[in-house]
C-alpha distance (Angstrom), angle and dihedral (degrees) to the residues before:
residue distance angle dihedral
M1 . . .
T2 3.77 . .
L3 3.76 113.9 .
P4 3.81 116.3 -137.3
R5 3.77 113.0 -98.8
P6 3.81 122.1 -135.5
I7 3.78 115.3 -96.7
G8 3.77 131.0 -179.6
P9 3.78 121.6 -84.6
R10 3.77 118.8 -97.5
V11 3.79 115.3 -98.8
E12 3.78 98.8 -129.5
G13 3.79 124.3 -163.2
W14 3.80 95.4 2.7
T15 3.78 127.1 128.9
A16 3.78 128.1 -174.0
P17 3.82 111.1 -88.2
P18 3.81 124.7 -127.0
R19 3.75 121.8 -93.8
P20 3.82 113.8 -103.5
P21 3.81 105.5 -87.7
V22 3.79 114.8 -118.0
D23 3.81 90.0 -128.2
L24 3.81 94.7 51.8
V25 3.82 115.2 141.8
L26 3.81 121.2 -168.9
K27 3.79 121.1 -167.4
G28 3.78 133.3 -177.2
R29 3.78 136.8 164.4
H30 3.81 94.8 -79.1
V31 3.78 106.6 20.3
R32 3.80 145.2 35.1
L33 3.79 127.2 -157.2
D34 3.80 116.5 -154.3
P35 3.79 130.8 177.7
L36 3.79 106.4 -82.4
S37 3.81 111.4 -105.4
A38 3.78 127.8 -175.0
E39 3.79 91.9 -149.6
A40 3.80 95.5 47.4
H41 3.80 102.6 33.4
A42 3.80 116.3 15.7
G43 3.81 97.1 84.4
V44 3.78 97.3 47.7
L45 3.79 92.7 42.0
Y46 3.79 91.6 51.9
E47 3.80 89.1 53.3
A48 3.81 90.9 48.3
F49 3.82 91.0 51.0
D50 3.82 97.2 37.9
A51 3.82 116.1 126.0
Q52 3.82 90.3 9.0
D53 3.80 98.5 104.6
W54 3.81 91.1 152.8
L55 3.82 87.8 71.8
W56 3.80 88.4 75.0
D57 3.82 98.7 48.7
Y58 3.80 93.2 105.8
M59 3.81 98.6 25.2
P60 3.82 124.9 102.5
N61 3.81 89.8 -130.5
G62 3.80 135.7 43.2
P63 2.92 166.9 10.7
F64 3.77 94.1 167.2
A65 3.79 120.9 -146.6
S66 3.80 96.2 -156.5
S67 3.77 144.5 10.2
A68 3.80 88.6 -108.3
Q69 3.80 91.2 55.8
Y70 3.79 91.9 50.3
H71 3.81 90.2 45.9
R72 3.82 89.8 55.0
W73 3.79 90.8 50.9
V74 3.81 92.8 50.5
R75 3.80 89.3 47.0
S76 3.81 89.3 54.2
V77 3.82 94.0 55.3
E78 3.81 105.0 31.0
G79 3.79 116.8 111.7
G80 3.79 93.5 11.0
A81 3.80 121.7 148.0
E82 3.81 88.6 -136.2
P83 2.91 127.2 52.0
V84 3.80 94.6 25.0
F85 3.80 104.3 -153.0
F86 3.80 128.4 -155.4
A87 3.78 133.0 -165.1
I88 3.80 110.8 -141.4
T89 3.80 120.1 -141.0
D90 3.79 121.1 -166.0
L91 3.81 101.4 -139.4
N92 3.80 92.8 -158.1
S93 3.81 93.3 60.8
Q94 3.81 96.9 20.4
S95 3.81 86.9 -130.6
V96 3.78 123.8 145.5
C97 3.77 97.6 -138.8
G98 3.79 111.8 148.6
V99 3.78 149.4 42.7
A100 3.81 132.6 -153.4
S101 3.78 136.7 159.5
Y102 3.76 148.1 -163.5
L103 3.81 111.7 -121.4
N104 3.80 141.2 160.9
I105 3.79 86.3 44.5
V106 3.83 110.5 -176.0
P107 3.81 108.6 168.7
Q108 3.82 94.1 176.9
N109 3.80 88.3 63.5
G110 3.80 95.0 34.4
S111 3.80 91.1 -120.9
V112 3.80 130.9 137.1
E113 3.80 134.8 160.8
V114 3.80 132.4 -144.2
G115 3.77 113.8 -142.7
N116 3.80 150.1 122.3
I117 3.80 85.2 81.5
A118 3.79 113.8 174.6
F119 3.79 117.2 168.5
A120 3.79 121.2 -177.2
P121 3.83 113.3 -129.4
E122 3.82 91.2 -102.0
L123 3.82 90.3 60.4
Q124 3.78 98.4 42.5
G125 3.79 115.9 102.9
T126 3.81 93.7 10.1
I127 3.78 132.0 126.5
A128 3.81 87.0 -117.5
A129 3.81 91.4 58.9
T130 3.79 92.1 52.6
E131 3.78 92.3 44.8
A132 3.81 90.4 52.5
M133 3.79 90.3 56.7
F134 3.80 90.9 45.3
L135 3.81 92.2 52.0
M136 3.79 92.3 51.7
M137 3.79 92.2 47.7
Q138 3.79 91.3 46.4
W139 3.79 93.2 52.5
A140 3.81 92.1 49.9
F141 3.79 96.4 50.8
E142 3.78 95.5 39.8
A143 3.81 89.6 49.8
G144 3.82 87.6 58.6
Y145 3.81 105.4 -96.6
R146 3.79 114.7 150.8
R147 3.79 99.1 -160.1
Y148 3.80 130.8 36.2
E149 3.79 115.0 -168.0
W150 3.80 137.5 -157.3
K151 3.80 119.4 -171.2
C152 3.78 128.3 176.5
N153 3.76 143.9 162.5
A154 3.79 104.6 -74.1
L155 3.83 88.7 -130.0
N156 3.81 91.2 58.5
R157 3.79 100.0 94.6
P158 3.83 95.1 172.1
S159 3.81 89.2 57.4
R160 3.79 91.8 47.5
R161 3.81 90.1 50.5
A162 3.80 90.8 48.1
A163 3.80 92.4 51.0
Q164 3.79 92.4 51.6
R165 3.81 93.2 44.9
L166 3.82 89.9 52.4
G167 3.79 91.5 54.4
F168 3.79 102.6 -99.0
S169 3.80 113.9 144.7
Y170 3.79 119.2 -131.4
E171 3.80 114.7 -112.3
G172 3.79 104.0 174.4
V173 3.80 143.3 -93.0
F174 3.79 125.2 -67.1
R175 3.80 104.0 -146.8
Q176 3.81 119.2 -137.8
H177 3.77 87.8 -1.0
M178 3.80 97.7 154.0
V179 3.79 146.0 2.8
V180 3.82 108.4 -131.0
K181 3.79 122.2 179.3
E182 3.81 88.0 -12.0
R183 3.81 91.9 -57.2
N184 3.78 131.5 110.0
R185 3.78 115.9 -105.1
D186 3.78 123.5 -160.8
T187 3.80 106.0 -165.8
A188 3.81 126.1 -140.7
W189 3.81 111.8 -148.5
F190 3.80 126.6 -150.1
A191 3.80 131.4 168.7
A192 3.78 144.3 174.7
C193 3.80 120.9 -150.0
D194 3.78 131.2 -147.5
G195 3.80 93.7 -108.7
E196 3.81 88.1 61.6
W197 3.78 94.9 47.1
P198 3.84 99.9 87.9
A199 3.80 91.3 55.3
L200 3.81 92.6 41.8
K201 3.80 90.6 50.0
E202 3.79 89.5 52.7
A203 3.81 90.3 49.5
F204 3.80 91.2 52.6
S205 3.81 91.2 45.5
V206 3.79 91.2 54.0
W207 3.80 92.8 46.6
L208 3.81 96.1 44.5
D209 3.80 93.5 47.3
P210 3.83 108.9 112.8
A211 3.80 87.5 -130.9
N212 3.82 88.0 68.4
F213 3.82 90.5 68.7
D214 3.77 130.3 63.8
A215 3.81 126.5 -140.6
N216 3.81 90.0 -81.8
G217 3.79 93.1 50.8
Q218 3.78 94.5 -106.5
Q219 3.79 113.5 150.7
S220 3.77 122.9 -124.7
E221 3.82 98.1 -164.3
R222 3.81 119.2 37.7
L223 3.80 114.7 -133.8
G224 3.79 92.3 -138.2
D225 3.79 90.3 57.0
L226 3.80 91.1 50.9
T227 3.81 95.8 46.8
G228 3.80 90.8 42.4
L229 3.80 87.4 73.7
V230 3.82 88.7 60.8
R231 3.80 105.4 38.3
V232 3.79 114.2 101.3
A233 3.81 94.5 -156.5
S234 3.79 134.1 19.7
D235 3.80 128.7 -147.1
P236 3.82 105.7 -99.1
T237 3.81 91.8 -151.2
L238 3.81 94.9 61.8
């Protein structure tokens, strides 16, 4: 007699979500994400990134030697169905100072990744930066995606810390996963799943609430502490 073997639970009442539309705009209190456009954004983004070559250490592209070179790169990716790139505007300063994208979009599995994240120094560590990541996560889960991924070079500790702070659970390292700029890349994998989203959304809501910050902008609750209650696994290297 053959005993029944365990199989995964049925996914009841779920249908594949739409792909992120190329004209998607996301707006919060501090930040707006618009479709990346060479004409509208390349010049100001190049200025925001200029003389910050370290920003590209773990990126598949860059650094860029000139505004024209960066403009050509933006032209090559704008309006694409995948990745779907955004330009990030800090509404407090009205500065276009970041880029991010959806990629590895697999609607039939309900899976999508956030990546190609490049924040100019003025955006890094701000409420606007966190809100941008929240808005992208929110769209994905509310559109019906089941799994929201974050992957990074395993040597990129700031990215690993950011993933964990934002509520992504650590899933391991894929060794010799890629060759990028003629160098080996081991890739650290993180993900959040739809069952975790309600609690993660509440954590972001608490952190982003103006009442969480004093007159000097100092936070009362730390986002990492709030999302730590939701994450199913933490990065053992942090």
